[in-house]
KOLKOL-23107 format. One record per residue (C-alpha): residue number from 0; residue in three letters; chain; x, y, z. Coordinates in nm, 4 decimals, padded with zeros to 6 digits, m for minus. Example, Ala and Ser with C-alpha at 12.3 -4.5 7.8 and 13.67 -1.06 7.14 Angstrom:
2
NODE     n   res   chain         c1         c2         c3
NODE     0   ALA       A    01.2300   m00.4500    00.7800
NODE     1   SER       A    01.3670   m00.1060    00.7140
***
This chain:
118
NODE     n   res   chain         c1         c2         c3
NODE     0   MET       A    03.2339   m02.2993   m01.9497
NODE     1   PHE       A    02.9280   m02.2270   m01.7387
NODE     2   ALA       A    03.0873   m02.4101   m01.4443
NODE     3   ILE       A    03.3840   m02.1727   m01.4567
NODE     4   PHE       A    03.1531   m01.8721   m01.4495
NODE     5   LEU       A    02.9577   m02.0276   m01.1640
NODE     6   VAL       A    03.2714   m02.0761   m00.9532
NODE     7   LEU       A    03.3858   m01.7213   m01.0274
NODE     8   ILE       A    03.0433   m01.5829   m00.9345
NODE     9   VAL       A    03.0519   m01.7643   m00.5994
NODE    10   VAL       A    03.4059   m01.6420   m00.5239
NODE    11   VAL       A    03.3272   m01.2807   m00.6168
NODE    12   ALA       A    03.0027   m01.2906   m00.4179
NODE    13   PHE       A    03.1937   m01.4170   m00.1130
NODE    14   LEU       A    03.4576   m01.1457   m00.1492
NODE    15   LEU       A    03.1900   m00.8820   m00.1926
NODE    16   THR       A    03.0179   m01.0031    00.1233
NODE    17   VAL       A    03.3443   m00.9861    00.3180
NODE    18   VAL       A    03.4237   m00.6351    00.1943
NODE    19   ILE       A    03.0749   m00.5124    00.2810
NODE    20   MET       A    03.0846   m00.6709    00.6262
NODE    21   VAL       A    03.4200   m00.5057    00.7030
NODE    22   GLN       A    03.2739   m00.1620    00.6399
NODE    23   ASN       A    03.0772    00.0197    00.9056
NODE    24   PRO       A    02.7975    00.2470    00.7867
NODE    25   LYS       A    02.8684    00.4966    01.0651
NODE    26   GLY       A    03.2272    00.5614    00.9618
NODE    27   GLY       A    03.3911    00.2966    01.1777
NODE    28   GLY       A    03.4703   m00.0494    01.0523
NODE    29   LEU       A    03.8167   m00.1479    00.9386
NODE    30   SER       A    03.9340    00.2113    00.8986
NODE    31   SER       A    03.8612    00.2975    01.2634
NODE    32   SER       A    04.0549   m00.0018    01.3906
NODE    33   PHE       A    04.3756    00.1424    01.2427
NODE    34   GLY       A    04.3677    00.4407    01.4779
NODE    35   GLY       A    04.1482    00.6555    01.2616
NODE    36   GLY       A    03.8832    00.8795    01.3893
NODE    37   GLY       A    03.8492    01.2563    01.3986
NODE    38   THR       A    04.1399    01.4332    01.2322
NODE    39   GLN       A    04.4117    01.1771    01.2968
NODE    40   GLN       A    04.5318    01.0115    00.9761
NODE    41   LEU       A    04.7694    00.7426    01.1040
NODE    42   GLY       A    04.8183    00.4322    00.8949
NODE    43   GLY       A    04.6381    00.5781    00.5944
NODE    44   VAL       A    04.2860    00.5535    00.7337
NODE    45   LYS       A    04.1424    00.7674    00.4565
NODE    46   LYS       A    04.3037    00.5402    00.1994
NODE    47   THR       A    04.1577    00.2330    00.3713
NODE    48   THR       A    03.8078    00.3755    00.3401
NODE    49   ASP       A    03.8705    00.4663   m00.0232
NODE    50   PHE       A    04.0055    00.1177   m00.0914
NODE    51   LEU       A    03.7005   m00.0488    00.0650
NODE    52   ASP       A    03.4658    00.1790   m00.1284
NODE    53   LYS       A    03.6427    00.1196   m00.4599
NODE    54   SER       A    03.6695   m00.2548   m00.4004
NODE    55   THR       A    03.2966   m00.2747   m00.3251
NODE    56   TRP       A    03.2069   m00.1033   m00.6528
NODE    57   THR       A    03.4640   m00.3062   m00.8472
NODE    58   LEU       A    03.3461   m00.6395   m00.7068
NODE    59   ALA       A    02.9821   m00.5463   m00.7676
NODE    60   THR       A    03.0608   m00.4566   m01.1283
NODE    61   VAL       A    03.2595   m00.7772   m01.1804
NODE    62   LEU       A    02.9747   m00.9799   m01.0286
NODE    63   LEU       A    02.7206   m00.8192   m01.2619
NODE    64   ALA       A    02.9447   m00.8785   m01.5645
NODE    65   LEU       A    03.0016   m01.2434   m01.4678
NODE    66   ILE       A    02.6291   m01.3002   m01.4312
NODE    67   LEU       A    02.5617   m01.1492   m01.7729
NODE    68   PHE       A    02.8435   m01.3472   m01.9391
NODE    69   SER       A    02.7289   m01.6681   m01.7721
NODE    70   ASN       A    02.3957   m01.6296   m01.9488
NODE    71   VAL       A    02.5804   m01.6484   m02.2800
NODE    72   ALA       A    02.7767   m01.9519   m02.1634
NODE    73   ILE       A    02.4734   m02.1548   m02.0616
NODE    74   ASN       A    02.4536   m02.4632   m02.2786
NODE    75   LYS       A    02.1284   m02.4116   m02.4589
NODE    76   GLY       A    02.1536   m02.7523   m02.6232
NODE    77   THR       A    02.1534   m02.8310   m02.9918
NODE    78   THR       A    01.9145   m03.1227   m02.9852
NODE    79   VAL       A    01.5440   m03.0705   m03.0070
NODE    80   THR       A    01.3435   m03.2624   m02.7551
NODE    81   GLU       A    00.9795   m03.3025   m02.8328
NODE    82   SER       A    00.7091   m03.4165   m02.6024
NODE    83   LYS       A    00.5782   m03.7642   m02.6664
NODE    84   ALA       A    00.2350   m03.6477   m02.5607
NODE    85   LEU       A    00.2167   m03.4025   m02.8485
NODE    86   THR       A    00.3023   m03.6347   m03.1351
NODE    87   GLU       A    00.0445   m03.6780   m03.4078
NODE    88   ASP       A   m00.0049   m04.0466   m03.3259
NODE    89   ALA       A   m00.0781   m03.9671   m02.9628
NODE    90   ILE       A   m00.3230   m03.6933   m03.0573
NODE    91   ASN       A   m00.5025   m03.9146   m03.3111
NODE    92   ASN       A   m00.5301   m04.2018   m03.0633
NODE    93   LEU       A   m00.6946   m03.9983   m02.7899
NODE    94   PRO       A   m01.0107   m04.1692   m02.6634
NODE    95   THR       A   m01.3268   m03.9804   m02.7364
NODE    96   THR       A   m01.5393   m03.9542   m02.4281
NODE    97   THR       A   m01.8651   m03.7853   m02.3586
NODE    98   PRO       A   m01.9388   m03.6164   m02.0328
NODE    99   ALA       A   m02.1126   m03.8450   m01.7897
NODE   100   GLU       A   m02.4694   m03.7699   m01.6980
NODE   101   ASP       A   m02.5266   m03.6177   m01.3604
NODE   102   THR       A   m02.6234   m03.9211   m01.1515
NODE   103   ALA       A   m02.5961   m03.7511   m00.8166
NODE   104   THR       A   m02.8978   m03.7773   m00.5919
NODE   105   PRO       A   m03.0949   m03.4593   m00.5653
NODE   106   ILE       A   m03.0516   m03.2613   m00.2508
NODE   107   ALA       A   m03.3563   m03.2712   m00.0250
NODE   108   THR       A   m03.4969   m02.9333    00.0595
NODE   109   PRO       A   m03.6294   m02.8708    00.4082
NODE   110   ALA       A   m04.0041   m02.8676    00.4464
NODE   111   LYS       A   m04.1738   m02.5327    00.4834
NODE   112   ASP       A   m04.3458   m02.4474    00.8077
NODE   113   ASP       A   m04.6874   m02.4403    00.6360
NODE   114   GLU       A   m04.6484   m02.7932    00.5030
NODE   115   ALA       A   m04.5078   m02.9212    00.8327
NODE   116   ALA       A   m04.8077   m02.7868    01.0239
NODE   117   LYS       A   m05.0558   m02.9912    00.8143
***
């Protein structure tokens, strides 16, 4: 079921991208290529702009709905998987260690000028 939603999400996202790319933010785009412009309304230029605007909102709404419904369709799994590291046997069999003593060599401090002069 999730795979179906995933395919639909990809298709709707592609269509939404195409519809957005066809539009021109300055009023041109697909509507201007049909002879539109100033006051001339040949070929239904106003309707083309309305169609692109409505299709953008519709595809965006469908994409949002598909994403939300896909969350419901995700197979959450019915089996419980437990970590082997957290079983009682593993916890009881942990080795008990004590922190090692600091065996690092002490850092030599530079001699003071008074001691070096002697």
